[in-house]
MDAnalysis code that builds the backbone (N, CA, C; Angstrom):
import MDAnalysis as mda
import numpy as np

u = mda.Universe.empty(510, n_residues=170, atom_resindex=np.repeat(np.arange(170), 3), trajectory=True)
u.add_TopologyAttr("name", ["N", "CA", "C"] * 170)
u.add_TopologyAttr("resid", np.arange(1, 171))
u.add_TopologyAttr("resname", ["MET", "VAL", "PHE", "ARG", "LEU", "GLN", "ASN", "GLU", "LYS", "ARG", "GLU", "LYS", "ILE", "ILE", "PHE", "ALA", "PHE", "ALA", "VAL", "ILE", "ILE", "SER", "ALA", "ILE", "LEU", "LEU", "LEU", "ALA", "GLY", "CYS", "THR", "SER", "LYS", "VAL", "GLU", "LYS", "THR", "SER", "SER", "LYS", "SER", "ALA", "GLU", "GLY", "LYS", "GLU", "THR", "ILE", "VAL", "GLN", "LYS", "ALA", "ASP", "LEU", "VAL", "THR", "ASP", "ASP", "LYS", "LYS", "SER", "GLN", "ILE", "GLU", "LYS", "THR", "GLN", "ASP", "LYS", "ILE", "ASN", "ILE", "VAL", "ILE", "ALA", "ASP", "GLY", "THR", "TYR", "SER", "ASP", "LYS", "VAL", "THR", "TYR", "ASP", "TYR", "HIS", "ASP", "GLY", "GLY", "HIS", "GLU", "THR", "ILE", "ASP", "ILE", "LYS", "VAL", "SER", "VAL", "LYS", "ASP", "ASP", "ILE", "VAL", "THR", "GLY", "ALA", "SER", "ILE", "THR", "GLY", "ASN", "ASN", "PRO", "ASP", "LYS", "THR", "SER", "GLU", "LYS", "PHE", "ILE", "ASN", "GLY", "VAL", "ASN", "ALA", "ALA", "LEU", "PRO", "ASP", "LEU", "VAL", "VAL", "GLY", "LYS", "ARG", "ILE", "ASP", "GLU", "LEU", "ASN", "LEU", "PRO", "SER", "GLN", "ILE", "SER", "GLY", "SER", "SER", "LEU", "THR", "THR", "ALA", "ALA", "PHE", "LYS", "LYS", "TYR", "VAL", "GLN", "ASP", "ILE", "ILE", "GLU", "LYS", "TYR"])
u.atoms.positions = np.array([
    [46.014, -1.696, -26.408],
    [45.037, -2.020, -27.442],
    [43.819, -2.737, -26.773],
    [44.120, -3.647, -25.923],
    [42.994, -4.378, -25.086],
    [42.232, -3.423, -24.233],
    [42.989, -2.628, -23.642],
    [42.468, -1.681, -22.708],
    [41.599, -0.760, -23.428],
    [41.895, -0.181, -24.677],
    [41.076, 0.682, -25.565],
    [39.737, -0.120, -25.995],
    [39.820, -1.272, -26.477],
    [38.618, -2.136, -26.911],
    [37.647, -2.315, -25.542],
    [38.288, -2.491, -24.498],
    [37.234, -2.580, -23.275],
    [36.477, -1.400, -22.949],
    [37.231, -0.178, -23.150],
    [36.628, 1.073, -22.866],
    [35.509, 1.295, -23.979],
    [35.734, 1.030, -25.212],
    [34.774, 1.281, -26.200],
    [33.487, 0.317, -25.968],
    [33.752, -0.851, -25.484],
    [32.621, -1.714, -25.188],
    [31.804, -1.243, -24.017],
    [32.491, -0.757, -23.137],
    [31.897, -0.297, -21.857],
    [31.056, 1.095, -22.223],
    [31.632, 1.949, -23.105],
    [30.895, 3.135, -23.603],
    [29.680, 2.759, -24.347],
    [29.595, 1.709, -25.142],
    [28.606, 1.168, -25.927],
    [27.473, 0.700, -25.081],
    [27.893, 0.105, -23.996],
    [26.944, -0.551, -22.993],
    [26.231, 0.622, -22.182],
    [26.971, 1.468, -21.760],
    [26.462, 2.698, -21.013],
    [25.590, 3.502, -21.969],
    [25.822, 3.692, -23.125],
    [25.000, 4.427, -24.141],
    [23.775, 3.571, -24.380],
    [23.809, 2.404, -24.508],
    [22.514, 1.593, -24.786],
    [21.667, 1.709, -23.508],
    [22.347, 1.530, -22.399],
    [21.579, 1.662, -21.031],
    [20.752, 2.949, -21.050],
    [21.447, 4.064, -21.383],
    [21.009, 5.491, -21.307],
    [19.765, 5.547, -22.246],
    [19.971, 4.953, -23.264],
    [18.924, 5.071, -24.281],
    [17.582, 4.295, -23.876],
    [17.819, 3.079, -23.285],
    [16.625, 2.253, -22.668],
    [15.899, 3.107, -21.617],
    [16.794, 3.623, -20.678],
    [16.152, 4.483, -19.598],
    [15.309, 5.656, -20.133],
    [15.902, 6.392, -21.049],
    [15.394, 7.500, -21.673],
    [13.891, 7.052, -22.354],
    [13.936, 5.973, -23.005],
    [12.699, 5.472, -23.670],
    [11.680, 5.209, -22.565],
    [12.058, 4.573, -21.464],
    [11.061, 4.229, -20.349],
    [10.454, 5.423, -19.800],
    [11.323, 6.436, -19.489],
    [10.891, 7.714, -18.887],
    [9.929, 8.478, -20.022],
    [10.215, 8.394, -21.150],
    [9.375, 9.096, -22.290],
    [8.031, 8.338, -22.204],
    [7.987, 7.019, -22.306],
    [6.779, 6.307, -22.286],
    [5.946, 6.512, -20.991],
    [6.619, 6.610, -19.857],
    [5.897, 6.858, -18.661],
    [5.252, 8.270, -18.623],
    [5.849, 9.224, -19.338],
    [5.211, 10.454, -19.433],
    [4.070, 10.566, -20.396],
    [4.092, 9.756, -21.396],
    [3.015, 9.726, -22.308],
    [1.850, 8.894, -21.869],
    [1.993, 8.105, -20.894],
    [0.907, 7.357, -20.433],
    [0.187, 7.817, -19.139],
    [0.328, 9.037, -18.615],
    [-0.282, 9.410, -17.567],
    [-1.664, 9.572, -17.574],
    [-2.402, 9.318, -16.648],
    [-3.978, 9.217, -16.597],
    [-4.482, 10.403, -15.849],
    [-5.494, 11.176, -16.415],
    [-6.003, 12.212, -15.729],
    [-7.520, 11.739, -15.450],
    [-7.810, 12.095, -14.241],
    [-9.144, 11.659, -13.798],
    [-9.839, 13.008, -13.565],
    [-11.069, 13.353, -14.017],
    [-11.864, 14.516, -13.651],
    [-12.958, 14.046, -12.776],
    [-13.131, 14.689, -11.706],
    [-14.386, 14.638, -10.735],
    [-15.086, 15.932, -10.565],
    [-16.330, 15.853, -10.320],
    [-16.997, 17.136, -9.960],
    [-17.752, 16.949, -8.699],
    [-17.735, 17.869, -7.865],
    [-18.526, 17.771, -6.702],
    [-19.288, 19.122, -6.312],
    [-20.184, 19.111, -5.436],
    [-20.823, 20.451, -5.001],
    [-20.505, 20.585, -3.632],
    [-20.287, 21.818, -3.437],
    [-19.870, 22.252, -1.877],
    [-21.257, 22.259, -1.182],
    [-21.235, 22.581, 0.114],
    [-22.348, 22.912, 0.903],
    [-23.259, 24.045, 0.413],
    [-22.672, 24.912, -0.172],
    [-23.419, 26.091, -0.777],
    [-24.014, 25.840, -2.025],
    [-23.650, 24.568, -2.649],
    [-24.100, 24.220, -4.070],
    [-23.249, 24.461, -5.178],
    [-21.964, 25.224, -4.948],
    [-21.044, 25.473, -6.040],
    [-20.480, 24.240, -6.543],
    [-20.444, 24.171, -7.731],
    [-19.791, 22.995, -8.412],
    [-18.308, 23.123, -8.577],
    [-17.602, 22.274, -8.351],
    [-16.085, 22.327, -8.476],
    [-15.621, 21.083, -9.162],
    [-14.783, 21.368, -10.249],
    [-14.276, 20.288, -11.079],
    [-12.795, 20.163, -10.631],
    [-12.400, 18.964, -10.296],
    [-11.064, 18.633, -9.901],
    [-10.416, 17.674, -10.786],
    [-9.189, 17.910, -11.222],
    [-8.408, 17.061, -11.994],
    [-7.378, 16.376, -11.188],
    [-7.190, 15.201, -11.186],
    [-6.165, 14.401, -10.587],
    [-5.415, 13.641, -11.604],
    [-4.073, 13.898, -11.460],
    [-3.222, 13.185, -12.528],
    [-2.381, 12.285, -11.648],
    [-2.238, 11.103, -12.402],
    [-1.408, 10.093, -11.702],
    [0.138, 10.471, -11.879],
    [0.487, 11.082, -13.010],
    [1.877, 11.425, -13.142],
    [1.951, 12.914, -13.543],
    [2.605, 13.786, -12.927],
    [2.783, 15.214, -13.418],
    [3.692, 15.271, -14.531],
    [3.473, 15.623, -15.709],
    [4.470, 15.639, -16.814],
    [4.804, 16.946, -17.297],
    [4.228, 18.111, -16.625],
    [4.371, 19.291, -17.290],
    [5.713, 20.097, -16.561],
    [6.792, 19.945, -17.235],
    [7.979, 20.585, -16.647],
    [8.049, 21.941, -16.636],
    [7.087, 22.718, -17.239],
    [7.077, 24.088, -17.202],
    [6.568, 24.811, -16.115],
    [5.964, 23.873, -15.102],
    [5.398, 24.443, -13.946],
    [6.470, 24.712, -12.892],
    [6.264, 25.779, -12.013],
    [7.077, 25.980, -10.981],
    [6.939, 25.035, -9.900],
    [7.868, 24.937, -8.936],
    [7.733, 23.907, -7.905],
    [6.583, 24.146, -7.067],
    [6.177, 25.365, -6.838],
    [5.015, 25.628, -6.077],
    [3.656, 25.307, -6.854],
    [3.650, 25.332, -8.078],
    [2.514, 24.981, -8.947],
    [2.409, 23.326, -8.836],
    [3.638, 22.695, -8.988],
    [3.621, 21.348, -8.853],
    [3.145, 20.811, -7.428],
    [3.588, 21.477, -6.512],
    [3.154, 21.089, -5.152],
    [1.593, 21.325, -4.932],
    [1.165, 22.444, -5.459],
    [-0.159, 22.674, -5.324],
    [-1.113, 21.659, -6.119],
    [-0.496, 21.354, -7.336],
    [-1.173, 20.202, -8.016],
    [-1.345, 18.802, -7.167],
    [-0.400, 18.669, -6.361],
    [-0.315, 17.391, -5.656],
    [-1.261, 17.427, -4.532],
    [-1.547, 18.581, -3.771],
    [-2.426, 18.604, -2.773],
    [-3.857, 19.011, -3.243],
    [-4.146, 19.352, -4.516],
    [-5.500, 19.601, -4.945],
    [-6.359, 18.522, -4.733],
    [-7.326, 18.649, -4.577],
    [-8.339, 19.234, -3.668],
    [-9.084, 18.151, -2.995],
    [-9.023, 17.953, -1.643],
    [-9.682, 16.838, -1.052],
    [-11.237, 17.194, -1.004],
    [-11.704, 18.458, -0.702],
    [-13.031, 18.844, -0.805],
    [-13.186, 20.273, -1.308],
    [-14.083, 20.827, -1.677],
    [-14.398, 22.169, -2.084],
    [-14.413, 23.025, -0.922],
    [-13.887, 24.249, -1.057],
    [-13.908, 25.297, -0.114],
    [-15.321, 25.353, 0.363],
    [-15.472, 25.755, 1.692],
    [-16.962, 26.178, 2.062],
    [-17.137, 25.632, 3.607],
    [-18.361, 25.884, 3.983],
    [-18.775, 25.367, 5.368],
    [-19.776, 24.357, 5.069],
    [-19.448, 23.235, 5.785],
    [-20.297, 22.081, 5.725],
    [-21.011, 21.907, 7.012],
    [-22.401, 21.737, 7.124],
    [-22.984, 21.644, 8.411],
    [-24.203, 20.589, 8.115],
    [-24.555, 19.831, 9.153],
    [-25.486, 19.026, 9.107],
    [-25.836, 18.554, 10.710],
    [-27.138, 17.989, 10.611],
    [-27.539, 17.453, 11.993],
    [-27.079, 15.859, 11.960],
    [-26.516, 15.483, 13.064],
    [-25.932, 14.048, 13.228],
    [-26.678, 13.599, 14.520],
    [-27.191, 12.371, 14.345],
    [-27.723, 11.561, 15.554],
    [-27.140, 10.490, 15.786],
    [-26.822, 10.272, 17.044],
    [-26.067, 9.012, 17.502],
    [-26.665, 8.455, 18.750],
    [-26.602, 7.207, 18.954],
    [-27.085, 6.615, 20.333],
    [-26.104, 6.717, 21.468],
    [-26.665, 6.917, 22.574],
    [-25.610, 6.938, 23.804],
    [-26.054, 5.671, 24.540],
    [-25.203, 5.419, 25.526],
    [-25.050, 4.272, 26.250],
    [-26.282, 3.599, 26.844],
    [-27.252, 4.517, 27.406],
    [-28.350, 3.951, 28.093],
    [-29.593, 3.776, 27.319],
    [-29.348, 3.797, 25.800],
    [-30.456, 3.395, 24.931],
    [-30.956, 4.553, 24.223],
    [-30.747, 5.808, 24.724],
    [-31.310, 6.881, 24.008],
    [-30.523, 7.368, 22.893],
    [-30.813, 8.607, 22.318],
    [-30.147, 9.026, 21.353],
    [-29.970, 10.589, 21.444],
    [-28.925, 11.113, 20.614],
    [-28.670, 12.660, 20.812],
    [-28.429, 13.038, 19.484],
    [-28.987, 14.324, 19.239],
    [-28.848, 14.951, 17.879],
    [-27.936, 16.235, 18.093],
    [-27.026, 16.380, 17.338],
    [-26.127, 17.505, 17.387],
    [-25.973, 18.127, 15.979],
    [-25.715, 19.448, 16.005],
    [-25.353, 20.243, 14.840],
    [-23.797, 20.303, 14.749],
    [-23.309, 19.841, 13.619],
    [-21.953, 19.883, 13.325],
    [-21.638, 20.840, 12.167],
    [-20.714, 21.702, 12.465],
    [-20.309, 22.668, 11.393],
    [-18.818, 22.681, 11.232],
    [-18.225, 22.478, 9.948],
    [-16.901, 22.458, 9.621],
    [-16.595, 23.325, 8.409],
    [-15.673, 24.342, 8.488],
    [-15.375, 25.291, 7.531],
    [-13.978, 24.895, 6.992],
    [-13.804, 24.839, 5.619],
    [-12.615, 24.461, 5.072],
    [-12.172, 25.493, 3.966],
    [-10.981, 25.763, 3.842],
    [-10.373, 26.675, 2.707],
    [-9.035, 25.980, 2.375],
    [-8.978, 25.647, 0.948],
    [-7.683, 24.944, 0.554],
    [-7.443, 23.739, 1.421],
    [-8.387, 22.871, 1.667],
    [-8.262, 21.729, 2.492],
    [-7.763, 21.873, 3.888],
    [-7.744, 23.128, 4.387],
    [-7.389, 23.397, 5.747],
    [-8.639, 23.688, 6.412],
    [-8.858, 23.163, 7.662],
    [-10.009, 23.375, 8.365],
    [-9.776, 24.836, 9.069],
    [-10.851, 25.743, 8.875],
    [-10.695, 27.120, 9.370],
    [-11.647, 27.284, 10.580],
    [-12.529, 26.244, 10.746],
    [-13.472, 26.438, 11.979],
    [-14.149, 25.110, 12.012],
    [-14.544, 24.915, 13.325],
    [-15.484, 23.690, 13.533],
    [-16.166, 23.980, 14.812],
    [-17.446, 23.394, 14.851],
    [-18.169, 23.625, 16.077],
    [-19.244, 22.480, 16.143],
    [-19.629, 22.321, 17.402],
    [-20.708, 21.197, 17.705],
    [-21.653, 21.883, 18.558],
    [-23.001, 21.811, 18.366],
    [-23.978, 22.280, 19.328],
    [-24.957, 21.307, 19.434],
    [-25.548, 21.100, 20.628],
    [-26.716, 20.110, 20.986],
    [-27.895, 20.763, 20.624],
    [-29.000, 19.752, 20.341],
    [-30.423, 20.051, 20.143],
    [-31.205, 19.707, 21.287],
    [-31.169, 20.670, 22.405],
    [-31.810, 20.334, 23.575],
    [-31.442, 19.032, 24.338],
    [-30.155, 19.059, 24.577],
    [-29.571, 17.834, 25.144],
    [-29.854, 17.661, 26.735],
    [-29.786, 16.549, 27.189],
    [-29.955, 16.517, 28.665],
    [-28.632, 17.006, 29.520],
    [-28.524, 17.298, 30.698],
    [-27.591, 17.900, 31.280],
    [-26.195, 17.225, 31.197],
    [-26.162, 15.777, 31.212],
    [-24.891, 15.156, 30.987],
    [-24.368, 15.259, 29.634],
    [-25.269, 15.129, 28.663],
    [-24.913, 15.205, 27.294],
    [-24.431, 16.699, 26.999],
    [-25.000, 17.581, 27.482],
    [-24.762, 19.030, 27.186],
    [-23.347, 19.401, 27.703],
    [-22.935, 18.697, 28.808],
    [-21.728, 18.968, 29.399],
    [-20.525, 18.258, 28.517],
    [-20.737, 17.111, 27.904],
    [-19.839, 16.553, 26.983],
    [-19.782, 17.281, 25.697],
    [-20.970, 17.738, 25.152],
    [-20.954, 18.308, 23.864],
    [-20.210, 19.592, 24.004],
    [-20.482, 20.437, 25.143],
    [-19.792, 21.714, 25.363],
    [-18.298, 21.515, 25.460],
    [-17.823, 20.450, 26.003],
    [-16.481, 20.189, 26.271],
    [-15.775, 19.772, 24.980],
    [-16.436, 19.058, 24.159],
    [-15.850, 18.718, 22.838],
    [-15.813, 19.965, 21.981],
    [-16.823, 20.691, 22.032],
    [-16.968, 22.021, 21.216],
    [-15.784, 22.938, 21.718],
    [-15.610, 23.085, 23.012],
    [-14.459, 24.075, 23.469],
    [-13.123, 23.559, 22.997],
    [-12.871, 22.223, 22.848],
    [-11.500, 21.694, 22.558],
    [-11.355, 21.563, 21.146],
    [-12.431, 21.354, 20.329],
    [-12.371, 21.196, 18.910],
    [-11.404, 22.282, 18.143],
    [-11.587, 23.529, 18.318],
    [-10.806, 24.269, 17.601],
    [-9.215, 24.199, 17.637],
    [-8.751, 23.887, 18.890],
    [-7.443, 23.570, 19.163],
    [-6.915, 22.345, 18.466],
    [-7.759, 21.402, 18.204],
    [-7.488, 20.121, 17.731],
    [-7.548, 20.120, 16.115],
    [-8.282, 20.976, 15.511],
    [-8.593, 20.699, 14.084],
    [-8.233, 22.028, 13.261],
    [-8.268, 23.130, 13.826],
    [-8.190, 24.460, 13.076],
    [-6.856, 24.534, 12.684],
    [-6.369, 24.759, 11.375],
    [-5.182, 24.920, 10.786],
    [-4.599, 23.647, 10.317],
    [-5.289, 22.520, 10.399],
    [-4.957, 21.204, 9.769],
    [-5.566, 20.812, 8.593],
    [-4.984, 19.946, 7.795],
    [-5.671, 19.532, 6.598],
    [-6.694, 18.600, 6.986],
    [-7.847, 18.699, 6.381],
    [-9.041, 17.908, 6.794],
    [-8.892, 16.440, 6.573],
    [-8.074, 16.086, 5.716],
    [-7.986, 14.522, 5.494],
    [-6.718, 14.076, 6.242],
    [-6.130, 14.859, 7.178],
    [-5.013, 14.390, 8.056],
    [-5.309, 14.707, 9.527],
    [-6.603, 14.842, 9.921],
    [-6.942, 15.046, 11.239],
    [-6.632, 13.772, 11.973],
    [-6.030, 14.008, 13.184],
    [-5.729, 12.747, 14.027],
    [-6.239, 13.047, 15.408],
    [-7.533, 12.837, 15.553],
    [-8.209, 13.055, 16.721],
    [-8.125, 11.924, 17.821],
    [-8.069, 12.078, 19.035],
    [-8.080, 11.071, 20.063],
    [-9.457, 10.359, 20.110],
    [-9.574, 9.163, 20.668],
    [-10.864, 8.492, 20.794],
    [-11.879, 9.331, 21.554],
    [-11.415, 10.099, 22.451],
    [-12.350, 10.856, 23.409],
    [-11.687, 12.233, 23.473],
    [-12.545, 13.140, 23.324],
    [-12.259, 14.651, 23.535],
    [-13.092, 15.102, 24.641],
    [-12.464, 15.637, 25.674],
    [-13.010, 16.034, 27.003],
    [-13.871, 14.923, 27.485],
    [-13.435, 13.750, 27.551],
    [-14.121, 12.613, 28.102],
    [-15.337, 12.097, 27.282],
    [-15.523, 12.570, 26.099],
    [-16.715, 12.199, 25.368],
    [-16.309, 11.346, 24.079],
    [-16.589, 10.016, 24.245],
    [-16.285, 9.183, 23.071],
    [-17.334, 9.284, 22.011],
    [-18.629, 9.307, 22.445],
    [-19.709, 9.349, 21.426],
    [-19.672, 10.627, 20.533],
    [-19.601, 11.706, 21.183],
    [-19.649, 12.890, 20.367],
    [-18.435, 13.046, 19.475],
    [-17.194, 12.650, 20.034],
    [-15.884, 12.574, 19.343],
    [-16.157, 11.566, 18.118],
    [-16.750, 10.466, 18.284],
    [-16.905, 9.539, 17.095],
    [-17.940, 10.078, 16.143],
    [-18.950, 10.794, 16.621],
    [-19.887, 11.393, 15.627],
    [-19.170, 12.472, 14.816],
    [-18.444, 13.251, 15.318],
    [-17.563, 14.337, 14.695],
    [-16.681, 13.643, 13.616],
    [-15.844, 12.605, 14.111],
    [-14.913, 11.956, 13.263],
    [-15.671, 11.261, 11.987],
    [-16.872, 10.836, 12.191],
    [-17.617, 10.082, 11.140],
    [-18.090, 11.170, 10.109],
    [-18.621, 12.309, 10.809],
    [-19.113, 13.397, 9.991],
    [-17.968, 13.809, 9.070],
    [-16.813, 14.175, 9.596],
    [-15.532, 14.623, 8.709],
    [-15.421, 13.671, 7.611],
    [-15.225, 12.302, 7.957],
    [-15.013, 11.288, 6.911],
    [-16.091, 11.292, 5.891],
    [-17.355, 11.407, 6.294],
    [-18.529, 11.476, 5.378],
    [-18.260, 12.611, 4.431],
    [-17.903, 13.768, 4.849],
    [-17.876, 14.914, 3.897],
    [-16.660, 14.751, 2.969],
    [-15.555, 14.203, 3.487],
    [-14.479, 13.892, 2.535],
    [-14.925, 12.914, 1.489],
    [-15.616, 11.872, 1.911],
    [-15.990, 10.968, 0.757],
    [-17.136, 11.478, -0.159],
    [-17.929, 12.379, 0.307],
    [-19.132, 12.900, -0.469],
    [-18.738, 14.075, -1.342],
    [-17.773, 14.962, -0.879],
    [-17.479, 16.092, -1.515],
    [-15.983, 16.128, -2.105],
])
């Protein structure tokens, strides 16, 4: 008899615990926050992105849920701009940087100098030659570049800053 009463008590406690956990999960699903942002790509196309704090749609496939999670750091497109940076002896260098992105994956990247001196041209060309192997096929927000590519810290830093700028801007 005592054993039976203890089991009934244990079952009531487990039931109450299950009800409380279910209520918490239900409330968490009802309080998800969706943030809409819009941005323009380099071509001027406007993209509206929705970011949800909590995915509550159980009807989505695992692929759709994964796609929702990775949506979208920046809009697809090619981003290019002139970037000027100072070099060690007090002068400055202007380079053209171009980065192409599809589904947040870098599909191309290049750097060209604007009438650089011979030393700068060597470094710029070295970075440009190494860049595709370092960034193409990788997520733009997960690039992990060394502090120097082909011996050039300044051109490398300018490229890194430009990538960070387009992530923040677009």
